[in-house]
C-alpha positions in Angstrom: 169.5 102.7 -74.7 169.2 100.1 -77.8 165.4 100.6 -78.3 166.3 104.6 -78.2 168.7 104.1 -81.0 166.3 101.7 -83.1 163.7 104.5 -82.8 166.4 107.7 -83.4 167.2 105.2 -86.7 163.8 104.8 -88.0 163.0 108.5 -88.0 166.2 109.1 -89.7 165.3 106.9 -92.3 161.6 107.9 -92.3 163.1 111.6 -93.0 165.4 110.7 -95.9 161.8 109.0 -97.4 160.2 112.1 -97.4 163.0 114.0 -98.7 163.3 111.8 -101.5 160.0 112.0 -102.0 160.0 116.0 -102.0 162.7 115.5 -104.7 162.0 112.7 -106.6 157.8 112.4 -105.8 156.4 114.4 -108.8 158.4 112.5 -111.1 157.7 108.8 -109.9 154.0 110.3 -110.5 155.0 111.5 -114.1 156.1 107.8 -114.8 153.7 106.0 -113.6 151.0 108.0 -115.6 153.2 107.6 -118.3 153.0 103.8 -118.1 149.5 104.3 -117.7 148.8 106.2 -120.5 150.6 103.9 -122.6 149.0 101.2 -121.5 145.1 102.7 -121.7 146.8 104.3 -125.3 147.5 100.9 -126.7 143.8 99.2 -125.5 142.4 101.7 -126.7 144.5 101.3 -130.1 143.5 97.8 -130.5 139.3 98.1 -129.8 139.9 101.5 -131.9 141.0 98.5 -134.7 138.7 96.1 -134.1 135.8 98.2 -134.5 137.4 99.6 -137.4 137.6 95.6 -138.6 134.0 94.9 -137.9 132.8 98.3 -139.7 134.6 96.9 -142.9 133.6 93.4 -142.6 129.7 94.7 -142.5 130.5 96.8 -145.1 131.6 94.3 -147.4 128.9 92.1 -146.2 126.6 95.1 -147.4 128.3 95.3 -150.4 128.2 91.1 -151.5 124.2 91.5 -150.5 123.6 94.5 -153.3 125.3 92.1 -155.7 123.0 89.2 -154.7 119.6 91.7 -155.4 121.0 92.9 -158.8 122.1 96.3 -157.5 125.1 96.2 -159.7 125.8 99.8 -159.6 124.9 100.4 -155.8 127.7 97.5 -155.0 130.1 99.0 -157.8 129.8 102.0 -155.7 130.1 100.3 -152.3 133.6 98.3 -153.2 135.1 101.4 -154.7 134.2 103.1 -151.1 135.5 100.2 -148.9 138.3 99.8 -151.2 139.2 103.7 -150.2 138.3 103.3 -146.6 138.1 99.7 -145.4 140.5 98.0 -143.1 143.7 96.4 -145.0 142.3 93.1 -145.9 138.8 94.2 -146.3 140.3 97.2 -148.7 142.2 94.9 -151.0 139.2 92.1 -151.2 137.0 95.1 -152.1 138.9 96.3 -154.9 139.2 92.7 -156.1 135.3 92.8 -156.5 135.3 96.4 -157.8 137.5 95.1 -160.8 135.6 92.3 -161.4 132.6 94.0 -161.0 134.1 96.8 -163.8 134.8 93.4 -166.2 131.5 92.5 -166.1 129.9 95.2 -167.4 132.3 95.2 -169.8 134.5 98.0 -168.7 137.7 96.0 -168.8 140.2 98.7 -169.1 138.7 100.3 -165.8 139.0 96.8 -164.3 142.6 96.5 -165.7 143.2 99.9 -163.7 142.2 98.7 -160.8 143.7 95.1 -160.8 147.0 97.0 -161.8 147.2 99.6 -158.8 146.6 96.6 -156.5 149.3 95.3 -158.3 151.3 98.1 -157.8 150.5 98.7 -153.7 153.4 97.8 -151.7 150.8 98.3 -148.8 149.1 95.1 -150.0 149.7 91.8 -148.8 152.4 90.1 -151.8 149.7 87.1 -152.5 147.2 89.8 -153.6 149.7 91.9 -155.4 150.9 88.6 -157.3 147.4 87.8 -158.2 146.7 91.5 -159.2 148.8 91.0 -161.6 148.0 87.9 -163.3 144.6 89.2 -163.5 145.6 92.3 -164.9 147.5 90.5 -167.8 144.6 88.3 -168.4 142.6 91.7 -168.9 145.3 93.0 -171.5 147.0 90.2 -172.9 144.8 91.0 -176.0 146.2 94.9 -176.5 149.3 95.4 -174.5 152.8 94.9 -175.4 153.1 91.0 -174.8 157.4 91.5 -174.4 157.1 94.1 -171.6 153.9 92.2 -170.0 156.2 88.6 -170.4 158.6 90.0 -168.1 156.5 91.4 -165.7 154.9 87.7 -165.4 157.8 86.1 -165.1 158.9 86.2 -161.4 155.1 84.7 -161.3 155.9 81.3 -163.2 159.1 80.5 -161.1 158.0 77.2 -159.2 157.5 78.6 -155.7 155.0 81.0 -156.7 151.2 80.5 -155.6 149.9 82.0 -158.6 152.8 80.3 -161.1 150.0 78.3 -162.8 147.7 80.8 -164.3 150.9 83.4 -164.6 152.1 80.7 -167.3 148.8 80.2 -169.1 148.2 84.1 -169.6 152.5 84.1 -170.4 151.3 81.0 -173.3 148.7 83.8 -174.3 150.8 86.3 -175.0 153.7 84.2 -176.6 150.9 83.1 -179.2 150.6 86.9 -179.8 154.4 87.8 -180.9 153.7 84.1 -183.0 156.0 82.4 -181.0 154.2 79.3 -181.1 157.3 77.4 -180.0 157.4 79.3 -176.7 153.6 79.0 -176.4 154.0 75.2 -177.0 156.1 74.5 -173.9 154.5 76.0 -171.7 151.0 74.4 -172.8 152.6 71.0 -172.7 154.4 72.0 -169.0 151.3 72.1 -167.6 149.2 69.7 -169.5 151.8 67.5 -167.9 152.2 68.7 -164.3 149.8 66.7 -161.9 149.8 69.5 -159.5 147.9 71.9 -162.1 144.3 72.4 -161.9 142.2 70.2 -163.6 140.4 73.1 -165.9 143.9 74.4 -166.5 145.3 71.6 -167.5 142.7 70.5 -170.1 142.6 74.1 -171.6 146.1 73.3 -172.3 145.7 70.2 -174.1 143.5 71.9 -175.7 145.6 74.6 -177.1 148.0 72.2 -177.6 145.5 70.1 -180.1 144.4 73.8 -181.6 148.2 74.8 -182.5 149.4 71.3 -183.2 152.0 69.6 -180.9 
């Protein structure tokens, strides 16, 4: 009798499972498929991104090779194209190289435009944006309105800013353009005496002090 009851109980359980499967089986399969698709999509996306980075890296190396071969126009075109289509890191590096190539060709206005676009690009790394602003200021220091540019550089001259020494040097040049030698001297003294500043920059600061007077 006990065995008979167990068999009946097992049969009832089996029927319940079958009923549950008939009722919810489609949803269970769909849920499993969604998980599989999501995992596959994630893996596929990562693979795609890796491939894109590889392609951007190869394109950057090719542009560099063109520079070494002296094919400046072709290199400029390659860097410009990569600056539009490359992955984030290589895109920013390509734009810096594009700007540098334009400056070497004597087209400082176009170079400044590229630097300014990087500085204002919220999608770029902050470190790159700040460097681009310093390079932009350096390119337009002899023709831009000094006061506005000094204000724009001010956050980059803080003690914690990574490009503070270069930003301070450009700021001193801009003060000189405004005719404010006192402000320029103060910055040059600070740079010349700062042991953390690059040696060449300290030397330049000392030379400027010698020219405009201590």
